[in-house]
Every structure is written in structure tokens, then in C-alpha cells.
C-alpha positions in Angstrom: 50.4 -41.0 349.8 52.1 -38.2 347.4 55.6 -38.0 345.2 57.5 -35.2 345.6 58.1 -33.7 342.5 61.7 -32.4 341.0 60.0 -28.8 341.5 59.9 -29.5 345.5 56.2 -29.5 345.3 54.3 -32.7 346.5 51.8 -34.5 344.1 49.1 -37.0 345.5 49.5 -40.2 343.8 45.9 -40.8 343.3 43.8 -38.2 341.3 40.8 -37.7 339.3 40.8 -36.7 335.8 37.8 -34.7 334.5 37.7 -35.4 330.7 34.7 -36.2 329.2 32.9 -34.8 332.4 29.6 -33.2 331.5 29.8 -29.3 332.7 26.2 -30.5 334.6 27.3 -33.3 336.3 31.0 -31.7 337.4 29.7 -29.6 340.4 28.3 -32.7 342.7 31.3 -35.3 341.4 33.9 -32.8 342.3 32.3 -32.0 346.1 31.4 -35.4 346.5 35.2 -36.4 345.4 36.8 -34.1 347.8 34.2 -35.3 350.5 35.6 -38.9 349.8 39.3 -37.6 350.1 40.6 -36.7 346.6 42.9 -34.0 346.5 44.4 -34.1 343.1 42.5 -33.2 339.9 43.7 -33.4 336.3 42.1 -31.0 334.0 42.7 -29.5 330.3 41.6 -26.8 328.4 40.9 -29.0 325.5 38.4 -30.7 328.0 36.0 -27.7 327.5 34.8 -28.0 331.5 37.0 -25.5 333.1 34.6 -22.9 334.0 32.4 -25.9 335.5 35.5 -27.0 337.3 36.3 -23.6 338.5 32.5 -23.1 339.8 32.9 -26.2 341.8 36.4 -25.6 343.3 35.4 -22.0 344.3 32.2 -23.4 346.5 34.5 -26.5 348.1 36.9 -23.0 349.0 33.9 -20.7 350.0 32.0 -23.3 352.2 35.4 -24.4 354.0 34.9 -27.7 352.8 39.0 -27.5 351.6 41.4 -24.6 351.3 43.4 -23.9 348.0 47.0 -25.3 349.3 45.2 -28.5 350.3 44.4 -29.4 346.8 46.6 -30.3 343.6 45.2 -29.0 340.6 46.7 -29.7 336.7 45.7 -28.5 333.3 46.8 -28.6 329.9 48.2 -26.0 327.3 46.4 -27.2 324.2 47.8 -27.7 320.8 46.7 -24.7 319.1 48.0 -22.3 322.0 51.5 -23.3 321.4 52.5 -19.5 320.5 50.6 -17.9 322.9 51.3 -20.3 325.9 51.2 -17.4 328.9 47.9 -16.0 327.4 46.7 -19.5 327.5 47.7 -20.2 330.8 46.0 -16.8 332.2 42.8 -18.0 330.5 42.8 -21.3 332.3 43.6 -19.7 335.7 40.5 -17.3 334.4 38.2 -19.9 334.2 39.5 -22.4 337.1 38.8 -19.1 339.4 42.5 -19.7 340.8 45.5 -17.9 341.3 48.0 -20.3 340.3 48.1 -23.9 339.1 49.7 -26.5 340.9 51.3 -28.3 337.3 50.8 -26.8 333.8 51.5 -29.7 331.0 52.0 -29.5 327.4 49.1 -31.4 326.0 50.9 -33.1 323.0 54.3 -32.4 321.9 52.9 -30.7 318.6 51.9 -27.0 317.7 48.6 -26.6 315.3 47.1 -24.1 313.9 46.1 -21.0 316.2 42.1 -20.7 316.4 41.8 -18.4 319.6 43.1 -18.5 322.9 41.4 -21.2 325.0 39.8 -22.5 321.7 41.1 -25.9 321.4 40.4 -26.3 317.8 42.1 -28.7 316.3 42.0 -27.1 312.2 42.3 -29.7 309.8 43.4 -28.6 306.3 42.2 -29.4 302.8 43.0 -33.2 303.4 41.2 -33.3 306.4 44.9 -33.7 308.1 45.6 -31.7 311.3 47.0 -28.3 310.1 50.5 -28.2 311.9 52.3 -25.1 312.9 55.7 -25.9 311.5 57.0 -22.6 312.7 56.9 -23.6 316.8 59.2 -25.7 318.0 58.9 -27.5 321.1 62.1 -25.8 322.4 60.3 -22.3 322.1 56.9 -23.6 323.9 59.1 -24.8 326.8 60.7 -21.8 327.6 57.5 -20.2 327.5 56.5 -22.6 329.8 59.5 -21.8 332.3 58.6 -18.2 332.2 55.3 -19.0 333.8 57.4 -20.4 336.7 59.1 -17.4 337.0 55.9 -15.3 336.9 54.5 -17.4 339.8 51.8 -18.2 337.7 52.5 -22.2 337.9 54.5 -24.0 340.3 55.6 -26.8 338.3 55.5 -27.6 334.5 55.8 -30.9 332.8 54.7 -32.5 329.7 52.4 -35.0 328.5 52.6 -37.6 325.7 56.0 -37.3 325.2 58.1 -40.3 324.1 61.7 -41.1 325.1 63.1 -38.9 322.3 61.3 -35.8 323.0 61.5 -35.9 326.9 65.5 -36.4 326.4 65.3 -33.6 324.2 63.4 -31.1 326.5 65.7 -32.4 329.3 68.6 -30.9 327.4 67.0 -27.4 326.3 65.3 -26.9 329.7 66.3 -24.7 332.5 63.2 -25.6 334.6 63.5 -29.6 334.3 60.1 -31.2 333.1 58.8 -32.1 336.6 55.7 -34.7 335.2 55.4 -36.8 332.0 51.5 -37.8 331.7 51.3 -40.3 329.1 48.9 -43.5 328.8 50.3 -46.4 331.0 48.1 -49.5 331.8 49.0 -53.3 332.1 47.8 -53.9 328.2 50.0 -50.9 327.4 52.8 -50.5 330.2 55.7 -48.7 328.2 58.0 -49.7 330.8 61.1 -48.4 329.3 59.6 -44.7 328.9 58.5 -45.0 332.7 61.7 -46.2 333.6 63.5 -44.0 331.7 61.6 -40.6 333.1 61.8 -41.9 336.6 65.8 -42.4 336.2 66.2 -38.5 335.2 63.9 -37.6 337.7 60.4 -37.0 336.0 57.2 -38.3 337.8 55.3 -40.3 335.2 51.5 -39.7 335.3 49.3 -42.6 334.1 46.6 -41.0 332.6 43.9 -43.8 331.4 45.5 -46.3 334.0 42.5 -48.6 333.4 42.6 -49.1 330.2 40.0 -46.3 329.0 37.2 -48.8 329.4 33.9 -47.2 328.1 35.1 -43.8 327.6 38.0 -45.3 324.8 35.8 -47.9 323.8 33.3 -45.3 322.3 35.8 -42.6 320.8 38.3 -44.9 319.2 36.9 -48.3 319.4 39.6 -49.9 321.6 39.7 -52.7 324.1 40.3 -52.2 328.0 42.0 -54.5 330.3 38.8 -54.5 332.4 36.1 -54.8 329.9 37.0 -57.0 326.8 33.8 -57.3 325.0 34.6 -61.4 324.3 33.8 -61.7 328.0 30.3 -62.2 328.6 30.4 -64.7 332.1 32.2 -65.0 335.3 34.5 -68.1 335.9 37.2 -68.7 338.5 40.5 -69.9 337.0 43.8 -69.8 338.5 46.6 -69.1 336.4 50.5 -69.9 337.1 53.7 -67.6 335.9 54.6 -70.8 333.6 51.1 -70.8 332.1 51.2 -67.0 331.1 54.9 -67.2 330.0 54.0 -69.8 327.7 51.9 -67.7 326.2 48.5 -68.4 327.0 47.6 -64.9 327.1 44.2 -64.9 325.3 41.7 -62.1 326.7 39.7 -65.2 328.8 42.5 -66.0 330.3 43.5 -62.4 331.4 40.3 -61.3 332.5 39.8 -64.8 334.8 43.4 -64.1 336.5 42.8 -60.5 337.4 39.4 -61.6 338.9 41.1 -64.0 341.0 43.6 -61.9 341.9 41.1 -59.2 343.0 39.3 -61.8 345.1 42.9 -63.0 346.5 43.0 -59.2 347.8 39.4 -58.4 348.2 39.3 -55.8 346.1 37.9 -55.1 342.8 39.6 -55.7 339.3 39.8 -52.1 338.9 41.1 -51.5 342.5 44.2 -54.2 341.9 44.9 -52.2 338.3 45.1 -49.0 340.1 47.0 -50.4 342.4 49.6 -52.1 340.5 50.3 -48.4 338.7 50.8 -46.7 342.1 53.5 -49.3 343.4 55.1 -48.9 339.9 55.7 -45.2 341.3 53.5 -44.0 338.6 50.3 -41.2 339.4 47.2 -42.6 338.5 44.4 -40.2 337.6 41.3 -42.6 336.9 38.4 -40.9 335.3 34.5 -41.6 336.5 31.3 -40.1 336.3 29.9 -42.3 338.7 30.0 -41.6 342.4 30.2 -45.4 343.7 33.6 -45.6 341.2 34.9 -42.3 342.8 34.4 -44.4 346.0 35.9 -47.7 344.9 38.9 -46.2 343.1 39.7 -44.0 346.2 40.3 -46.9 348.2 43.2 -48.3 346.7 45.6 -46.8 349.7 44.9 -49.5 352.1 46.5 -52.6 350.7 49.5 -53.9 348.7 50.6 -56.1 345.9 53.2 -59.2 346.4 56.0 -59.0 344.3 54.8 -61.9 342.4 51.4 -60.6 341.5 53.1 -57.3 340.5 55.6 -59.6 338.2 52.5 -61.3 337.2 50.7 -57.8 336.1 53.9 -56.8 334.5 53.5 -59.7 331.9 50.3 -58.7 330.8 51.6 -56.4 328.3 50.3 -56.1 324.8 51.9 -52.9 324.2 47.8 -51.8 323.1 47.4 -48.0 323.1 43.7 -47.2 323.9 43.7 -43.4 322.9 44.8 -42.5 319.3 43.7 -39.4 318.4 44.3 -40.1 314.9 40.9 -40.7 314.3 40.1 -37.1 314.8 42.9 -35.5 313.1 43.4 -37.9 310.1 47.5 -38.3 311.1 49.2 -41.0 313.5 51.3 -38.7 315.4 52.5 -41.7 317.3 54.2 -43.3 313.9 
């Protein structure tokens, strides 16, 4: 399954995110992912593992496991390189051992103090707050992104972590429209207005953190995943009707038990049901995992379909709960 972007290129609707993948594990994870059937990999300069990803991709190409044209590779421009877009893109291409990118995204809608091309630093000022560069506008950054398309270095360009206002502005000043907006969205943080706005204007939405972050975001940000709530220690069965949910009985136990029952209904796991929900919203999902069994589990979401009533029920679980909050490290809430 794939979505045709406004650039005319097809993007697989299911991918693998490589955030927080250790360099030593990447080779086996990516080779096994390709063998399982993954053709879409989501990278970023800030993940600091592009070199290892590039080595794994080179091995896959050299051994004939897959051809370059069969893969969709995304990476991202870091905040400190907004004034050095072309150099940063070339640096990522070199690390990834690629001639072109399928998709290049502006990682965050913020320019920060330059720390050297590809170094992905997050310089803080004397108050411990992110050192924001107020001399570089997002419009300037975008026009440099457009140059990458003209140069043949990138097939599609897009944005990430943009809200409706910033997305609207990008549409207004762009010559090459953003093909993708990659945002956090999952059952606890559905952001329906933003998703629908993007889709209405021909921008594909990619859901990073489509499973609510689970262990990764719990460790880094102390947030709660819709899959792994700390209040839940035992497995029970409970059927919740629409009237029960609408009555406001959306506590953690009810949500979890209801998702368990829904998973049993389809003979799938809770993560598979949640990923399928994302796919049926016409969003691209890029779950991250470092476990082989999870790679296989997450890929087995294309062989079933959720009924409309179940889509609607999951749609009623929204808590407006963001799990990925970099303010912990930057000393400033960019989403405020």
C-alpha cells in the first residue's frame, strides 16, 4: 500500500523509524526489515546514525537484496542547519551513501544557532534555553529546500512538527508545495483538525510516534503511551459500548481493556490495531522498534481492516496528550 504524494512519487504507507536505534544494532535491524518487506525508512541527521543506516543500505544494494529504486528513504534537516540547507542535505546523502533522497523534511519549524553542518547541536544560551536564530525565516529555509529539488538531490520535500498556521504559511509562500507533514499523532493525540487540513490541501500526513511512544518516550519524557499505561498490571476482558465511552468513562483501565478486546476481535495485537487505525485515517505510519519480533508484528497490519464502528470508537479516545516534548532538553516549550 502506498500514498501518491503531490510530487507524483509514491510513499509506502508503512515504514520503519530509526530514532534511538543504536549503531551496532542497525545493520541487522534494517537487513531483517527489508527481508520482512519494509521498503520505507525514516531517518534524521539528529538521530546520529545515518552512517550506520548508510552502511546497511549499501550492503542491501550490493548483495542484491533490494534495489535503490525499491526503497523510500526520508531524512531531515536539523534546526542548527537552517542556514546551510544544501550543505546539510549533501552531508546526509554522503553518510547514507545515496545519490538522492526520496523525501527531505524540515525537522522542526525553528532555526537555532549553527554548530557546524551535520553536527545536530542544540546550543543553549546562558539561561539554559535553546539559542534560537531570529535571522533565518522559515520561508528562507523553504526556498533553499526547493533548490534541492531543482538540483536533483531530493525528489520530494516536506515539513515536520508544523501546526495549521505554519502549514498554511508554507503553502502560501512555496513554489514547490510540501508533500508531507510529519507529526505526532496516535489515539491519545489525534489532532484531527491538523490532519484534515493537511489532507484537504494535498499534504500527506506521516504519523511519527504512531503507537504513542511506548518505552522510548516514557524513558525520555515521562509520558504515557496508549499501549503501555503504568496503571495497568493485569490482563482482563471488558466490553465497552459506545454509550459507555461517550459517557466519559475513559479512564486508563477501560481504554486498555477495550483495546485488548478489539485486538481479540480481529485476532491481532493492540499495536497492530492502533497502526491499522492510523493507516485507515490515510496517514503514513512509521513505528520504531529495535526488536525483530516487533518488526514482524508491526508489518502485519495490511491484511485486515477495521470496521467503521471500531474506527469511530478509537476516534473517541483522544486525550490531546503529546508524548514527545523536547522542552525537557531545550528549556522552552515550542508548542506553547
